[in-house]
ROSE-4610 file (N, C-alpha, C; in Angstrom, 1 decimal, always signed):
// ROSE-4610
residu = [X/X/X/X/X/X/X/X/X/X/X/X/X/X/X/X/X/X/X/X/X/X/X/X/X/X/X/X/X/X/X/X/X/X/X/X/X/X/X/X/X/X/X/X/X/X/X/X/X/X/X/X/X/X/X/X/X/X/X/X/X/X/X/X/X/X/X/X/X/X/X/X/X/X/X/X/X/X/X/X/X/X/X/X/X/X/X/X/X/X/X/X/X/X/X/X/X/X/X/X/X/X/X/X/X/X/X/X/X/X/X/X/X/X/X/X/X/X/X/X/X/X/X/X/X/X/X/X/X/X/X/X/X/X/X/X/X/X/X/X/X/X/X/X/X/X/X/X/X/X/X/X/X/X/X/X/X/X/X/X/X/X/X/X/X/X/X/X/X/X/X/X/X/X/X/X/X/X/X/X/X/X/X/X/X/X/X/X/X/X/X/X/X/X/X/X/X/X/X/X/X/X/X/X/X/X/X/X/X/X/X/X/X/X/X/X/X/X/X/X/X/X/X/X/X/X/X/X/X/X/X/X/X/X/X/X/X/X/X/X/X/X/X/X/X/X/X/X/X/X/X/X/X/X/X/X/X/X/X/X/X/X/X/X/X/X/X/X/X/X/X/X/X/X/X/X/X/X/X/X/X/X/X/X/X/X/X/X/X/X/X/X/X/X/X/X/X/X/X/X/X/X/X/X/X/X/X/X/X/X/X/X/X/X/X/X/X/X/X/X/X/X/X/X/X/X/X/X/X/X/X/X/X/X/X/X/X/X/X/X/X/X/X/X/X/X/X/X/X/X/X/X/X/X/X/X/X/X/X/X/X/X/X/X/X/X/X/X/X/X/X/X/X/X/X/X/X/X/X/X/X/X/X/X/X/X/X/X/X/X/X/X/X/X/X/X/X/X/X/X/X/X/X/X/X/X/X/X/X/X/X/X/X/X/X/X/X/X/X/X/X/X/X/X/X/X/X/X/X/X/X/X/X/X/X/X/X/X/X/X/X/X/X/X/X/X/X/X/X/X/X/X/X/X/X/X/X/X/X/X/X/X/X/X/X/X/X/X/X/X/X/X/X/X/X/X/X/X/X/X/X/X/X/X/X/X/X/X/X/X/X/X/X/X/X/X/X/X]
num = [1/1/1/2/2/2/3/3/3/4/4/4/5/5/5/6/6/6/7/7/7/8/8/8/9/9/9/10/10/10/11/11/11/12/12/12/13/13/13/14/14/14/15/15/15/16/16/16/17/17/17/18/18/18/19/19/19/20/20/20/21/21/21/22/22/22/23/23/23/24/24/24/25/25/25/26/26/26/27/27/27/28/28/28/29/29/29/30/30/30/31/31/31/32/32/32/33/33/33/34/34/34/35/35/35/36/36/36/37/37/37/38/38/38/39/39/39/40/40/40/41/41/41/42/42/42/43/43/43/44/44/44/45/45/45/46/46/46/47/47/47/48/48/48/49/49/49/50/50/50/51/51/51/52/52/52/53/53/53/54/54/54/55/55/55/56/56/56/57/57/57/58/58/58/59/59/59/60/60/60/61/61/61/62/62/62/63/63/63/64/64/64/65/65/65/66/66/66/67/67/67/68/68/68/69/69/69/70/70/70/71/71/71/72/72/72/73/73/73/74/74/74/75/75/75/76/76/76/77/77/77/78/78/78/79/79/79/80/80/80/81/81/81/82/82/82/83/83/83/84/84/84/85/85/85/86/86/86/87/87/87/88/88/88/89/89/89/90/90/90/91/91/91/92/92/92/93/93/93/94/94/94/95/95/95/96/96/96/97/97/97/98/98/98/99/99/99/100/100/100/101/101/101/102/102/102/103/103/103/104/104/104/105/105/105/106/106/106/107/107/107/108/108/108/109/109/109/110/110/110/111/111/111/112/112/112/113/113/113/114/114/114/115/115/115/116/116/116/117/117/117/118/118/118/119/119/119/120/120/120/121/121/121/122/122/122/123/123/123/124/124/124/125/125/125/126/126/126/127/127/127/128/128/128/129/129/129/130/130/130/131/131/131/132/132/132/133/133/133/134/134/134/135/135/135/136/136/136/137/137/137/138/138/138/139/139/139/140/140/140/141/141/141/142/142/142/143/143/143/144/144/144/145/145/145/146/146/146/147/147/147/148/148/148/149/149/149/150/150/150/151/151/151/152/152/152/153/153/153/154/154/154/155/155/155/156/156/156/157/157/157/158/158/158/159/159/159/160/160/160/161/161/161/162/162/162/163/163/163/164/164/164/165/165/165/166/166/166]
x = [-15.3/-15.4/-15.1/-15.5/-15.3/-13.7/-13.0/-11.5/-10.9/-11.4/-10.9/-11.1/-12.3/-12.7/-11.8/-11.5/-10.7/-9.3/-8.7/-7.4/-7.4/-8.4/-8.4/-8.5/-9.2/-9.3/-7.9/-7.3/-6.0/-5.0/-5.1/-4.2/-4.4/-5.7/-5.9/-5.4/-5.5/-5.0/-3.4/-2.8/-1.3/-0.9/-1.6/-1.4/-1.6/-2.6/-2.9/-1.7/-1.1/+0.0/+1.2/+1.5/+2.6/+2.4/+1.2/+0.9/+1.0/+0.5/+0.6/+2.0/+2.9/+4.3/+4.9/+4.6/+5.1/+4.8/+3.5/+3.1/+3.8/+3.9/+4.6/+6.0/+6.7/+8.1/+8.2/+7.3/+7.3/+7.1/+6.2/+6.0/+7.2/+7.9/+9.1/+10.2/+10.3/+11.3/+11.0/+9.8/+9.4/+9.7/+9.4/+9.7/+11.2/+12.0/+13.5/+13.9/+13.3/+13.7/+13.2/+12.0/+11.5/+12.4/+13.0/+13.9/+15.1/+15.5/+16.7/+16.3/+15.0/+14.5/+13.4/+13.1/+12.1/+10.7/+10.6/+9.3/+8.6/+7.3/+6.6/+6.3/+6.4/+6.1/+5.0/+4.3/+3.2/+3.0/+2.3/+2.0/+0.6/+0.4/-0.9/-1.2/-2.4/-2.8/-3.7/-3.2/-3.9/-3.5/-4.4/-4.1/-3.2/-3.1/-2.2/-2.1/-3.3/-3.3/-2.4/-2.1/-1.3/+0.1/+0.6/+2.0/+2.1/+1.0/+1.1/+1.6/+1.2/+1.7/+3.2/+3.7/+5.2/+5.9/+5.4/+6.0/+6.0/+4.9/+4.7/+5.8/+5.9/+6.9/+8.3/+8.6/+10.0/+10.2/+9.2/+9.3/+9.5/+8.8/+8.9/+10.3/+10.8/+12.2/+13.2/+13.0/+14.0/+13.9/+12.7/+12.5/+11.8/+11.6/+10.8/+9.4/+8.6/+7.2/+7.0/+6.6/+6.4/+4.9/+4.4/+2.9/+2.3/+1.3/+0.6/+1.3/+2.5/+3.2/+3.5/+4.2/+4.6/+4.0/+3.0/+2.6/+1.5/+1.1/+0.1/+0.7/+0.0/+0.5/+0.1/-0.1/-0.5/+0.0/+0.1/+0.3/-0.7/-1.0/-1.8/-0.9/-0.9/+0.0/-0.8/-0.1/-0.7/-1.4/-2.4/-3.1/-4.4/-4.6/-5.9/-6.0/-7.2/-7.5/-7.2/-6.5/-6.1/-7.3/-7.1/-8.3/-8.9/-8.1/-8.7/-9.5/-9.4/-10.1/-11.6/-12.3/-13.8/-14.2/-14.7/-15.1/-16.2/-17.1/-18.2/-17.8/-18.5/-18.2/-18.0/-18.9/-18.9/-17.7/-17.3/-16.1/-14.9/-14.8/-13.6/-13.4/-14.5/-14.4/-14.1/-14.6/-14.3/-12.9/-12.3/-10.9/-10.0/-10.3/-9.4/-9.6/-10.7/-10.9/-10.0/-9.6/-8.7/-7.3/-6.9/-5.6/-5.6/-6.8/-6.8/-6.2/-6.4/-5.9/-4.3/-3.8/-2.3/-1.8/-2.6/-2.2/-2.7/-1.9/-2.4/-2.3/-1.6/-1.5/-2.7/-3.6/-4.8/-4.9/-6.1/-6.3/-7.6/-7.6/-8.8/-9.0/-10.2/-10.6/-11.7/-12.0/-13.1/-13.6/-14.8/-15.4/-15.9/-15.7/-16.2/-17.5/-18.5/-19.9/-20.3/-21.3/-21.8/-22.7/-23.4/-24.3/-25.4/-25.6/-26.5/-27.7/-27.9/-29.1/-30.4/-30.6/-31.9/-31.9/-30.8/-30.7/-30.2/-30.9/-30.4/-30.4/-31.2/-31.2/-29.9/-29.3/-28.0/-26.9/-27.0/-26.1/-26.1/-27.3/-27.5/-27.0/-27.2/-26.7/-25.2/-24.5/-23.0/-22.6/-23.2/-22.9/-23.0/-24.1/-24.3/-23.2/-22.8/-21.7/-20.4/-20.1/-18.9/-19.0/-20.1/-20.2/-20.0/-20.5/-20.5/-19.2/-18.4/-17.3/-16.0/-15.8/-14.5/-14.2/-13.0/-12.6/-13.0/-12.6/-12.8/-12.9/-13.9/-14.1/-15.0/-14.9/-15.7/-16.3/-17.4/-18.1/-17.9/-17.2/-17.0/-18.0/-18.9/-19.9/-19.7/-20.0/-19.9/-20.9/-20.4/-21.3/-20.7/-21.2/-20.8/-21.7/-21.1/-21.8/-21.2/-21.9/-21.3/-21.5/-20.4/-20.5/-21.0/-20.9/-21.3/-22.8/-23.4/-24.8/-25.7/-25.0/-25.8/-26.3/-25.9/-26.3/-25.7/-26.6/-26.3/-26.6/-25.6/-25.8/-24.5/-24.5/-23.2/-22.9/-21.7/-21.3/-20.4/-20.7/-19.9/-18.9/-17.6/-16.5/-16.1/-16.2/-15.9/-14.6/-13.7/-12.4/-12.5/-12.1/-12.3/-11.1/-10.1/-9.0/-7.8/-8.0/-6.9/-6.6/-7.1/-6.9/-7.9/-8.8/-9.8/-11.1/-11.6/-12.8/-14.0/-15.1/-16.4/-17.5]
y = [+98.5/+97.1/+96.3/+96.8/+96.1/+96.0/+97.1/+97.0/+96.0/+95.8/+94.8/+93.4/+93.2/+91.9/+91.6/+92.6/+92.4/+92.1/+92.7/+92.4/+91.0/+90.5/+89.2/+88.1/+88.4/+87.5/+87.4/+88.5/+88.6/+87.8/+88.0/+87.4/+85.9/+85.4/+84.0/+83.4/+84.1/+83.6/+83.4/+84.5/+84.4/+83.3/+83.3/+82.2/+80.8/+80.7/+79.3/+78.9/+79.8/+79.4/+79.0/+79.8/+79.5/+78.2/+78.0/+76.7/+75.5/+75.6/+74.5/+74.1/+75.2/+74.9/+74.3/+74.8/+74.3/+72.9/+72.6/+71.2/+70.2/+70.6/+69.8/+69.6/+70.6/+70.5/+69.5/+69.7/+68.7/+67.3/+67.1/+65.7/+65.2/+66.0/+65.5/+65.2/+66.0/+65.8/+64.5/+64.3/+63.1/+61.8/+61.9/+60.7/+60.4/+61.4/+61.2/+60.5/+61.1/+60.5/+59.1/+58.8/+57.4/+56.5/+56.9/+56.1/+55.6/+56.4/+56.0/+55.3/+55.3/+54.7/+53.6/+52.9/+51.9/+52.4/+53.7/+54.3/+55.1/+55.3/+56.2/+57.5/+58.6/+59.9/+60.6/+61.5/+62.2/+63.6/+64.4/+65.7/+65.7/+66.4/+66.4/+67.9/+68.3/+69.7/+70.0/+70.8/+71.1/+72.5/+73.2/+74.5/+74.3/+73.2/+72.8/+73.9/+74.3/+75.4/+75.2/+74.0/+73.7/+74.2/+74.3/+74.8/+76.2/+76.8/+78.1/+79.2/+79.1/+80.0/+79.9/+78.7/+78.5/+79.0/+78.7/+79.3/+80.8/+81.4/+82.8/+83.5/+82.9/+83.4/+83.3/+82.2/+82.0/+83.0/+83.3/+84.3/+85.7/+86.0/+87.3/+87.5/+86.4/+86.5/+86.7/+86.0/+86.1/+87.4/+87.9/+89.0/+90.2/+90.1/+91.2/+91.2/+92.1/+92.2/+93.1/+92.5/+93.2/+93.4/+94.6/+94.8/+94.1/+93.3/+92.5/+91.2/+91.0/+89.8/+88.9/+89.5/+88.7/+89.3/+90.2/+90.9/+90.2/+89.0/+88.3/+87.1/+86.5/+85.3/+84.0/+84.1/+82.9/+83.2/+82.1/+82.2/+81.4/+81.7/+80.9/+80.1/+78.8/+77.9/+77.0/+76.2/+75.3/+76.1/+75.6/+76.2/+76.9/+77.0/+77.5/+79.0/+79.5/+80.9/+81.6/+82.7/+83.5/+83.8/+83.7/+83.9/+85.3/+86.3/+87.6/+87.9/+87.0/+87.3/+87.2/+88.2/+88.1/+87.2/+86.1/+85.1/+84.2/+83.9/+83.0/+81.6/+80.7/+79.3/+78.6/+78.8/+78.0/+78.4/+79.7/+80.1/+79.6/+79.6/+79.1/+77.6/+76.9/+75.4/+75.1/+75.8/+75.5/+75.8/+76.9/+77.2/+76.2/+75.8/+74.8/+73.4/+73.1/+71.8/+71.5/+72.5/+72.4/+71.9/+72.1/+71.7/+70.3/+69.9/+68.6/+67.4/+67.4/+66.3/+66.4/+67.6/+67.7/+67.3/+66.8/+66.4/+64.9/+64.0/+62.6/+62.0/+62.6/+62.1/+62.4/+63.3/+63.7/+65.2/+65.6/+67.1/+67.4/+68.6/+69.1/+70.6/+70.9/+72.3/+72.5/+73.8/+74.1/+75.5/+75.7/+77.0/+77.3/+78.6/+79.1/+79.8/+79.4/+80.0/+80.4/+81.3/+81.7/+80.6/+80.8/+79.9/+79.6/+78.4/+78.0/+77.2/+77.2/+76.4/+76.8/+78.0/+78.4/+78.5/+78.0/+78.0/+76.7/+75.6/+74.3/+74.1/+74.8/+74.6/+75.1/+76.2/+76.7/+75.7/+75.1/+74.0/+72.9/+72.4/+71.3/+71.7/+72.9/+73.4/+73.3/+73.8/+73.7/+72.3/+71.4/+70.0/+69.3/+69.6/+69.0/+69.5/+70.7/+71.3/+70.5/+70.4/+69.6/+68.2/+67.5/+66.2/+66.1/+67.0/+66.9/+67.5/+68.3/+69.1/+69.0/+68.4/+68.4/+67.1/+66.7/+65.4/+65.3/+66.4/+66.4/+67.8/+68.1/+69.5/+69.4/+70.4/+70.5/+71.9/+71.9/+73.1/+73.5/+74.5/+74.9/+76.0/+75.7/+76.6/+77.0/+78.2/+78.7/+78.0/+77.5/+76.9/+77.1/+78.2/+78.5/+77.8/+77.2/+76.6/+76.9/+77.4/+77.7/+76.4/+75.8/+74.7/+75.0/+76.3/+76.7/+76.9/+77.6/+78.0/+77.3/+76.6/+75.9/+76.7/+78.0/+78.9/+78.3/+78.3/+77.7/+78.8/+79.5/+80.6/+81.3/+82.4/+83.1/+83.9/+83.6/+84.3/+85.4/+86.6/+87.8/+87.9/+88.0/+88.2/+89.6/+90.3/+91.7/+91.9/+92.6/+92.9/+94.3/+94.5/+95.8/+96.7/+96.3/+97.1/+96.9/+96.1/+95.8/+94.3/+93.6/+92.2/+91.4/+92.0/+91.2/+91.1/+89.9/+89.7/+89.6/+90.1/+90.0/+89.4]
z = [-17.7/-17.4/-18.7/-19.9/-21.1/-21.4/-21.0/-21.2/-20.3/-19.1/-18.2/-18.8/-19.3/-19.9/-21.1/-22.0/-23.1/-22.7/-21.7/-21.2/-20.7/-20.0/-19.4/-20.5/-21.6/-22.7/-23.4/-23.6/-24.2/-23.3/-22.0/-21.0/-21.1/-21.2/-21.3/-22.6/-23.7/-25.0/-24.9/-24.4/-24.3/-23.3/-22.2/-21.2/-21.7/-22.5/-23.1/-23.9/-24.7/-25.6/-24.7/-23.7/-22.7/-22.0/-21.5/-20.8/-21.7/-23.0/-23.9/-24.2/-24.4/-24.7/-23.4/-22.3/-21.0/-20.7/-20.9/-20.7/-21.7/-22.9/-23.9/-23.5/-23.0/-22.6/-21.4/-20.5/-19.3/-19.8/-20.7/-21.2/-21.9/-22.7/-23.4/-22.4/-21.4/-20.4/-19.6/-19.3/-18.5/-19.3/-20.6/-21.5/-21.5/-21.5/-21.5/-20.1/-19.0/-17.7/-17.6/-18.2/-18.1/-18.9/-19.9/-20.7/-19.9/-18.9/-18.1/-16.8/-16.5/-15.2/-15.4/-14.4/-14.5/-14.0/-13.9/-13.4/-14.4/-14.3/-15.2/-14.5/-15.2/-14.6/-15.4/-14.8/-15.5/-15.0/-15.8/-15.3/-14.7/-13.6/-12.9/-12.8/-13.4/-13.4/-12.2/-11.3/-10.0/-9.6/-8.9/-8.3/-7.1/-6.5/-5.4/-4.3/-3.8/-2.8/-1.6/-1.3/-0.1/-0.2/-1.5/-1.7/-2.2/-2.6/-3.2/-2.2/-0.9/+0.1/+0.2/+0.3/+0.4/-0.8/-2.0/-3.2/-3.3/-2.9/-2.9/-2.0/-0.8/+0.2/-0.4/-1.0/-1.6/-2.7/-3.5/-4.6/-4.0/-2.9/-2.3/-1.7/-1.1/-0.6/-1.6/-2.8/-3.9/-4.7/-4.9/-5.8/-5.2/-3.9/-3.1/-3.6/-3.1/-3.4/-4.6/-5.7/-7.0/-7.2/-7.2/-7.3/-8.5/-8.3/-9.3/-9.7/-9.1/-9.4/-8.2/-7.2/-6.0/-4.7/-4.9/-3.7/-2.9/-3.3/-2.6/-1.8/-0.9/-0.2/-0.9/-2.1/-2.9/-4.4/-5.2/-6.6/-7.3/-8.5/-9.4/-10.2/-10.1/-10.8/-11.8/-12.5/-13.4/-14.5/-15.1/-16.2/-15.7/-14.4/-13.9/-14.1/-14.3/-14.4/-13.1/-13.2/-12.0/-11.2/-9.8/-8.9/-8.9/-9.4/-9.4/-10.7/-11.6/-12.9/-12.8/-13.3/-13.3/-14.5/-14.1/-15.2/-14.6/-15.5/-15.1/-15.1/-14.4/-14.1/-15.4/-16.4/-17.6/-18.5/-18.6/-19.3/-18.7/-17.4/-16.6/-16.9/-16.7/-17.0/-18.4/-19.3/-20.8/-21.0/-20.5/-20.7/-20.1/-18.9/-18.2/-18.7/-19.3/-19.9/-21.0/-21.7/-22.8/-22.4/-21.2/-20.7/-20.0/-19.6/-18.8/-19.6/-20.9/-21.7/-21.8/-21.4/-21.4/-20.0/-19.1/-17.8/-17.6/-18.3/-18.3/-16.9/-16.0/-14.6/-13.8/-14.3/-13.6/-13.6/-13.3/-13.4/-12.5/-12.0/-11.3/-11.6/-11.8/-11.9/-10.9/-10.5/-9.6/-9.9/-9.4/-9.5/-8.1/-7.7/-6.4/-6.6/-5.9/-6.0/-4.6/-4.5/-3.2/-2.7/-1.5/-1.0/-2.0/-2.4/-3.5/-3.0/-1.7/-1.2/-1.8/-2.2/-2.8/-4.3/-4.9/-6.4/-6.9/-6.6/-6.9/-8.5/-9.2/-10.7/-11.2/-10.6/-11.1/-10.7/-9.5/-9.2/-10.2/-10.5/-11.4/-12.8/-13.2/-14.5/-14.6/-13.5/-13.5/-13.5/-12.7/-12.6/-13.9/-14.7/-16.0/-17.0/-16.9/-17.7/-17.4/-16.1/-15.7/-16.3/-16.1/-16.6/-18.1/-18.9/-20.3/-20.9/-20.2/-20.8/-20.2/-19.0/-18.4/-17.7/-17.6/-17.1/-15.6/-14.8/-13.4/-12.9/-12.2/-11.6/-10.4/-9.6/-8.4/-8.3/-7.5/-7.3/-5.8/-5.5/-4.1/-3.7/-2.8/-2.4/-0.9/-0.6/+0.7/+1.6/+2.7/+3.7/+5.1/+5.8/+7.1/+8.1/+9.1/+10.2/+11.5/+12.5/+13.8/+14.7/+15.2/+16.0/+17.4/+17.8/+19.2/+19.3/+18.3/+18.4/+17.4/+16.4/+15.4/+14.2/+14.1/+13.0/+11.7/+10.7/+9.4/+8.4/+7.9/+6.9/+6.8/+6.0/+5.9/+7.1/+7.7/+8.9/+8.5/+9.0/+8.8/+9.9/+9.6/+10.6/+10.5/+11.6/+11.7/+12.5/+11.9/+12.6/+13.1/+14.4/+15.0/+14.7/+13.9/+13.5/+14.4/+15.5/+16.4/+16.4/+15.4/+15.3/+16.0/+16.7/+17.4/+16.5/+16.5/+15.7/+16.6/+16.1/+16.9/+16.1]
């Protein structure tokens, strides 16, 4: 486990350098374009989930499925920590906060947490951290609700192996 964490920290450091250079290049390019037009442009830092499926499919079509690179139906874009990385909420928010000032058009970060109904102190702790350390972030918590029977809690979906769910 320690080796995995070390690789992830190294990955973040290298990724930070690439993202910083990339954001600076975007900003330079936008300033040039603005000089020729009457419009302002800006960089917006977002995971943009609605387009990652489409981008992933385009990459798979162009480069085939490469294990660990294009083998998923999503991509992690922008400066956000990769979804598969084992990282706590505070470390993730701290890392992503460093990039938000490079996105003058706006930015969003988020953390995924389990059902937190019974741990409101933890929710408040993360919310205080967000308020004190990052421009904009959200806390996504699992909340399953069955509209048929009214069950409110984590719903387990079981697949029978033939595509049928029960």
